[in-house]
LOPABA-375573 format. One line per 5 residues: number of its first residue (from 1); their letters; for each residue x, y, z of C-alpha. Coordinates in nm, 2 decimals. Last residue first. Example, Ala and Ser with C-alpha at 12.3 -4.5 7.8 and 13.67 -1.06 7.14 Angstrom:
LOPABA-375573
2	SA	1.37 -0.11 0.71  1.23 -0.45 0.78;
***
This chain:
LOPABA-375573
436	XXXXX	17.75 2.65 3.43  17.84 2.59 3.07  18.21 2.64 3.00  18.38 2.86 2.73  18.76 2.89 2.72;
431	XXXXX	18.83 3.21 2.56  19.17 3.25 2.38  19.38 3.57 2.36  19.66 3.54 2.10  20.02 3.61 2.03;
426	XXXXX	20.08 3.25 1.90  19.93 3.34 1.55  20.14 3.65 1.50  20.46 3.44 1.58  20.37 3.20 1.32;
421	XXXXX	20.32 3.48 1.06  20.66 3.64 1.15  20.83 3.30 1.12  21.06 3.11 1.37  20.76 3.09 1.63;
416	XXXXX	20.62 2.83 1.42  20.24 2.80 1.48  20.00 2.71 1.77  20.23 2.77 2.07  20.13 2.61 2.38;
411	XXXXX	20.34 2.81 2.63  20.49 3.15 2.55  20.32 3.33 2.84  20.03 3.12 3.00  19.84 3.41 3.15;
406	XXXXX	19.50 3.36 3.33  19.18 3.53 3.34  18.83 3.48 3.50  18.47 3.56 3.38  18.14 3.44 3.53;
401	XXXXX	18.18 3.56 3.88  18.25 3.91 3.77  17.92 3.95 3.61  17.94 4.06 3.23  17.81 4.43 3.20;
396	XXXXX	18.05 4.58 2.95  18.29 4.69 3.21  18.32 4.32 3.31  18.41 4.23 2.96  18.67 4.52 2.95;
391	XXXXX	18.82 4.39 3.29  18.85 4.03 3.14  19.03 4.16 2.83  19.27 4.37 3.04  19.33 4.07 3.27;
386	XXXXX	19.43 3.84 2.97  19.66 4.11 2.86  19.83 4.17 3.19  19.88 3.79 3.25  20.03 3.75 2.88;
381	XXXXX	20.28 4.03 2.97  20.38 3.89 3.30  20.45 3.54 3.13  20.63 3.70 2.84  20.86 3.89 3.07;
376	XXXXX	20.94 3.57 3.28  21.00 3.38 2.94  21.27 3.66 2.83  21.21 3.79 2.49  21.08 3.64 2.17;
371	XXXXX	20.87 3.32 2.22  20.53 3.44 2.10  20.27 3.55 2.35  19.95 3.38 2.51  19.68 3.51 2.72;
366	XXXXX	19.37 3.29 2.85  19.03 3.42 2.93  18.82 3.18 3.12  18.45 3.23 3.02  18.12 3.14 3.19;
361	XXXXX	17.79 3.03 3.03  17.45 2.99 3.15  17.41 3.36 3.12  17.37 3.36 2.74  17.27 3.71 2.66;
356	XXXXX	17.53 3.88 2.87  17.81 3.64 2.75  17.72 3.71 2.38  17.69 4.08 2.44  18.04 4.07 2.60;
351	XXXXX	18.18 3.87 2.30  18.03 4.15 2.05  18.18 4.43 2.26  18.52 4.27 2.26  18.49 4.23 1.88;
346	XXXXX	18.40 4.59 1.83  18.69 4.70 2.03  18.95 4.52 1.84  19.02 4.80 1.59  19.10 5.04 1.89;
341	XXXXX	19.38 4.81 2.01  19.36 4.66 2.35  19.62 4.82 2.59  19.83 4.54 2.74  20.15 4.66 2.58;
336	XXXXX	20.47 4.52 2.43  20.35 4.67 2.08  19.99 4.77 2.13  19.73 4.50 2.15  19.52 4.30 1.90;
331	XXXXX	19.23 4.07 2.00  19.15 3.77 1.78  18.90 3.62 2.01  19.05 3.26 1.96  18.78 3.02 2.08;
326	XXXXX	18.80 2.73 2.31  18.52 2.50 2.41  18.33 2.55 2.07  17.97 2.66 2.07  17.71 2.50 1.85;
321	XXXXX	17.45 2.47 2.14  17.50 2.09 2.18  17.88 2.13 2.22  18.14 2.22 1.95  18.47 2.08 1.82;
316	XXXXX	18.61 2.34 1.58  18.70 2.22 1.23  18.59 2.53 1.06  18.55 2.83 1.27  18.21 2.88 1.44;
311	XXXXX	17.99 3.14 1.28  17.66 3.04 1.42  17.74 3.03 1.79  17.38 3.00 1.93  17.31 2.71 1.69;
306	XXXXX	16.97 2.56 1.75  16.78 2.70 1.46  17.09 2.69 1.26  17.15 2.32 1.27  17.44 2.17 1.48;
301	XXXXX	17.69 1.96 1.31  17.96 2.23 1.29  17.92 2.30 0.93  17.90 2.69 0.97  17.58 2.72 0.77;
296	XXXXX	17.40 2.42 0.93  17.06 2.43 0.75  16.76 2.26 0.92  16.56 2.56 0.99  16.61 2.68 0.62;
291	XXXXX	16.60 3.05 0.61  16.30 3.27 0.54  16.37 3.50 0.83  16.07 3.38 1.01  16.20 3.02 0.99;
286	XXXXX	16.20 2.81 0.70  16.07 2.45 0.60  16.19 2.40 0.24  15.93 2.29 -0.01  16.09 2.50 -0.29;
281	XXXXX	16.46 2.56 -0.25  16.54 2.86 -0.05  16.69 3.14 -0.27  16.61 3.46 -0.08  16.77 3.36 0.25;
276	XXXXX	16.75 3.67 0.48  16.38 3.71 0.37  16.21 4.02 0.52  16.18 4.25 0.21  16.16 3.94 -0.01;
271	XXXXX	15.85 3.83 0.15  15.84 3.52 0.36  15.60 3.24 0.25  15.86 3.02 0.10  15.79 3.10 -0.26;
266	XXXXX	16.16 3.16 -0.35  16.06 3.49 -0.52  15.82 3.62 -0.27  15.77 3.98 -0.42  15.40 4.00 -0.31;
261	XXXXX	15.25 3.77 -0.06  14.87 3.72 -0.10  14.70 3.49 0.12  14.32 3.54 0.09  14.28 3.49 0.37;
256	XXXXX	14.52 3.63 0.65  14.77 3.35 0.74  14.76 3.16 1.06  15.06 3.15 1.26  15.36 2.90 1.21;
251	XXXXX	15.64 3.15 1.19  15.68 3.08 0.83  15.33 3.17 0.75  15.02 2.95 0.80  14.75 2.81 0.61;
246	XXXXX	14.53 2.58 0.83  14.50 2.22 0.74  14.49 2.11 1.11  14.42 2.38 1.39  14.73 2.60 1.49;
241	XXXXX	14.84 2.51 1.85  15.21 2.60 1.84  15.15 2.98 1.73  15.50 3.11 1.74  15.65 2.81 1.59;
236	XXXXX	16.03 2.85 1.57  16.12 2.56 1.82  15.80 2.36 1.75  15.89 2.30 1.38  15.67 2.46 1.12;
231	XXXXX	15.48 2.24 0.86  15.14 2.29 1.02  15.13 1.95 1.18  15.03 2.09 1.52  15.30 1.91 1.72;
226	XXXXX	15.58 1.97 1.47  15.88 1.83 1.61  16.23 1.92 1.75  16.39 1.65 1.96  16.33 1.74 2.34;
221	XXXXX	16.63 1.80 2.55  16.83 1.55 2.73  17.17 1.67 2.59  17.21 1.37 2.36  16.87 1.44 2.20;
216	XXXXX	16.53 1.36 2.35  16.20 1.17 2.25  15.95 1.23 2.51  15.82 0.92 2.70  15.79 1.08 3.03;
211	XXXXX	15.79 1.48 3.02  16.14 1.65 3.02  16.21 1.82 3.35  16.59 1.78 3.36  16.66 1.97 3.03;
206	XXXXX	17.04 2.03 3.00  17.10 1.67 3.10  17.46 1.57 3.11  17.51 1.54 3.48  17.15 1.42 3.53;
201	XXXXX	17.21 1.11 3.31  17.02 1.09 2.98  16.79 0.80 2.91  16.48 1.01 2.95  16.39 0.90 3.31;
196	XXXXX	16.32 1.24 3.43  16.55 1.19 3.74  16.83 1.00 3.56  17.10 0.96 3.82  17.46 1.04 3.93;
191	XXXXX	17.57 0.96 4.27  17.82 1.21 4.42  17.96 1.11 4.74  17.91 1.40 4.98  18.19 1.61 5.10;
186	XXXXX	18.15 1.71 5.46  18.10 2.08 5.47  18.40 2.29 5.54  18.37 2.55 5.82  18.50 2.89 5.73;
181	XXXXX	18.85 2.94 5.85  18.90 3.17 6.14  19.07 3.49 6.03  19.31 3.62 6.29  19.34 3.99 6.29;
176	XXXXX	19.09 4.05 6.58  19.27 3.82 6.82  19.42 4.09 7.04  19.37 4.46 7.02  19.14 4.74 7.05;
171	XXXXX	19.25 5.10 7.16  18.97 5.35 7.26  19.07 5.72 7.29  18.88 5.93 7.53  18.56 6.12 7.61;
166	XXXXX	18.36 6.13 7.93  18.06 6.30 8.09  18.02 6.17 8.45  17.69 6.20 8.64  17.63 6.18 9.01;
161	XXXXX	17.34 6.11 9.24  17.31 6.07 9.62  17.09 5.84 9.81  17.06 5.87 10.18  17.13 5.66 10.50;
156	XXXXX	17.50 5.75 10.53  17.57 5.76 10.15  17.41 5.51 9.92  17.54 5.58 9.58  17.37 5.64 9.24;
151	XXXXX	17.58 5.69 8.94  17.50 5.79 8.60  17.75 5.75 8.32  17.76 5.95 7.99  18.01 5.81 7.75;
146	XXXXX	18.23 5.89 7.44  18.48 5.67 7.27  18.71 5.79 6.98  18.85 5.48 6.80  19.18 5.30 6.74;
141	XXXXX	19.24 4.96 6.62  19.11 4.92 6.25  19.16 5.31 6.22  18.96 5.61 6.35  18.65 5.44 6.47;
136	XXXXX	18.37 5.64 6.65  18.26 5.44 6.95  17.94 5.53 7.13  17.80 5.59 7.47  17.52 5.51 7.73;
131	XXXXX	17.55 5.47 8.10  17.44 5.30 8.42  17.58 5.30 8.77  17.53 5.15 9.11  17.74 5.28 9.41;
126	XXXXX	17.92 5.16 9.71  18.03 5.42 9.97  18.31 5.61 10.13  18.18 5.87 10.36  18.00 6.21 10.37;
121	XXXXX	17.79 6.27 10.69  17.97 6.59 10.79  18.28 6.64 10.58  18.53 6.36 10.47  18.87 6.39 10.34;
116	XXXXX	19.04 6.09 10.17  18.73 5.99 9.96  18.65 5.66 9.82  18.39 5.54 9.57  18.29 5.17 9.50;
111	XXXXX	18.15 5.03 9.20  17.84 4.83 9.05  17.73 4.77 8.70  17.56 4.90 8.39  17.65 4.96 8.02;
106	XXXXX	17.50 5.07 7.68  17.67 5.10 7.36  17.61 5.29 7.03  17.83 5.22 6.72  17.87 5.53 6.49;
101	XXXXX	17.78 5.68 6.17  17.57 5.41 5.99  17.39 5.31 6.30  17.62 5.00 6.39  17.45 4.73 6.56;
96	XXXXX	17.44 4.76 6.95  17.73 4.71 7.19  17.65 4.57 7.54  17.89 4.65 7.82  17.88 4.48 8.17;
91	XXXXX	18.04 4.69 8.43  18.28 4.65 8.72  18.37 4.99 8.90  18.64 5.18 9.06  18.60 5.54 9.18;
86	XXXXX	18.86 5.76 9.35  18.79 6.11 9.50  19.10 6.31 9.65  18.97 6.58 9.87  19.01 6.95 9.90;
81	XXXXX	18.85 7.18 10.17  19.14 7.11 10.41  19.08 7.31 10.75  18.74 7.16 10.77  18.50 7.28 11.03;
76	XXXXX	18.26 7.45 10.81  18.44 7.64 10.51  18.18 7.65 10.23  18.17 7.41 9.94  18.40 7.11 9.94;
71	XXXXX	18.65 7.06 9.67  18.69 6.75 9.45  19.01 6.63 9.30  18.90 6.35 9.05  19.02 5.99 8.99;
66	XXXXX	18.87 5.72 8.78  18.91 5.34 8.75  18.71 5.12 8.52  18.67 4.74 8.48  18.47 4.61 8.19;
61	XXXXX	18.29 4.27 8.13  18.13 4.19 7.79  17.75 4.15 7.72  17.66 3.97 7.39  17.87 3.64 7.40;
56	XXXXX	18.06 3.69 7.73  18.43 3.70 7.77  18.66 3.73 7.47  18.55 4.10 7.45  18.72 4.19 7.78;
51	XXXXX	18.69 4.59 7.84  18.96 4.80 8.02  18.86 5.15 8.12  19.07 5.45 8.22  19.09 5.75 8.44;
46	XXXXX	19.06 6.13 8.45  18.81 6.35 8.62  18.74 6.74 8.63  18.53 6.87 8.90  18.18 6.97 9.02;
41	XXXXX	18.18 7.12 9.36  18.12 6.89 9.67  17.86 6.96 9.94  17.77 6.60 9.91  17.40 6.67 9.91;
36	XXXXX	17.48 6.90 9.61  17.48 6.61 9.38  17.81 6.60 9.19  17.87 6.66 8.81  18.20 6.49 8.71;
31	XXXXX	18.37 6.61 8.39  18.59 6.41 8.16  18.89 6.24 8.05  18.94 5.89 7.93  19.21 5.63 7.86;
26	XXXXX	19.04 5.34 7.69  19.18 4.98 7.67  19.00 4.72 7.46  19.06 4.34 7.44  18.97 4.05 7.24;
21	XXXXX	18.92 4.22 6.91  18.63 4.23 6.65  18.38 4.48 6.82  18.19 4.65 6.54  18.26 5.01 6.42;
16	XXXXX	18.06 5.27 6.23  18.18 5.63 6.14  18.11 5.99 6.21  17.98 5.98 6.56  17.72 6.14 6.79;
11	XXXXX	17.64 6.08 7.15  17.33 6.22 7.29  17.36 6.35 7.66  17.25 6.17 7.97  16.98 6.33 8.17;
6	XXXXX	17.02 6.39 8.54  16.75 6.46 8.79  16.90 6.58 9.12  16.72 6.50 9.45  16.74 6.73 9.75;
1	X	16.69 6.59 10.12;
***
């Protein structure tokens, strides 16, 4: 008895696809290679497969039916050399993770083959099959499907091998378009506390790990001090453990002896060439720039050394970092346009730099217009302008999760819309700053 060793072909694709629908139907066409024990020539075959993805977690059942018109070799005793060959099979299909260009699959199962014309010892028989294949997606529902299936049947006390090489169009449908809502975690009751026992509740504490007995401010952070008693506050002291009675510069580091600083008109230990505050009164504690560490130049109640928003507009309500909750960015646009004016680009870049530096903050960009024109048009224009500012901040490196945009049209005017100056004030872009 002759045996045939058959090797499945390698299946290649151009796209990756993962099963996401309940059912798949695949009309197929291919070529059937018969073992010569059957005395049948190789022949074309056509048929189809139905796969049920809603049954089984990893391996899904598939029913296949194929037809081929075979022809016996030689004359023998047959008057009709041709025979119809039908194969029906039940397989389990396993799909692997996508490999970048395609989604490979493997299958195995059992089937039954029938012939309408028999020769010698050839007869209908049960067969076992195993195969490999790939799906190559074309759209959400359609894909090219290729397979190589090896079949082993027991035919009149002997084993015969067959191979089908198939290609077809796979159509997936049912259930895949329905989005299942993500499970919602049960909301836990929020209970505030004071984990570091500094007298500031966790919800308002910006420094949650403050050591016990440390003096803190309203945000739970340590009140600035001078631990090494060198006359330089801890927040700007670059050498925090200077020995007592050591002569230091304005940055808290030991001076080179003898100390000779040329051209230091205000005698603050910072040379004129590096001094940004050249008229500091005698005895003032200064930072490395020669400026009073306790000064509050923008009069917002937060000293310069702690103020990360040093040029706050007068009258603004600020947080512990010296930043206002709402800020007019003073961005200008073209007439009835969302194109940001060239003259406003430096302001955009400066605000983007701020958000990139202080990543603990997020911004909501709010657009407003004056009251001229239709309210619906003004609403749309304000949305476009707010989104234009948001997009430019993102283009300048701000993470998309930290900046949002909303348009409020002609709502919330801050000036009289009956005057030219008032309308100019009302056409504005505000940034609402929040700490994460």
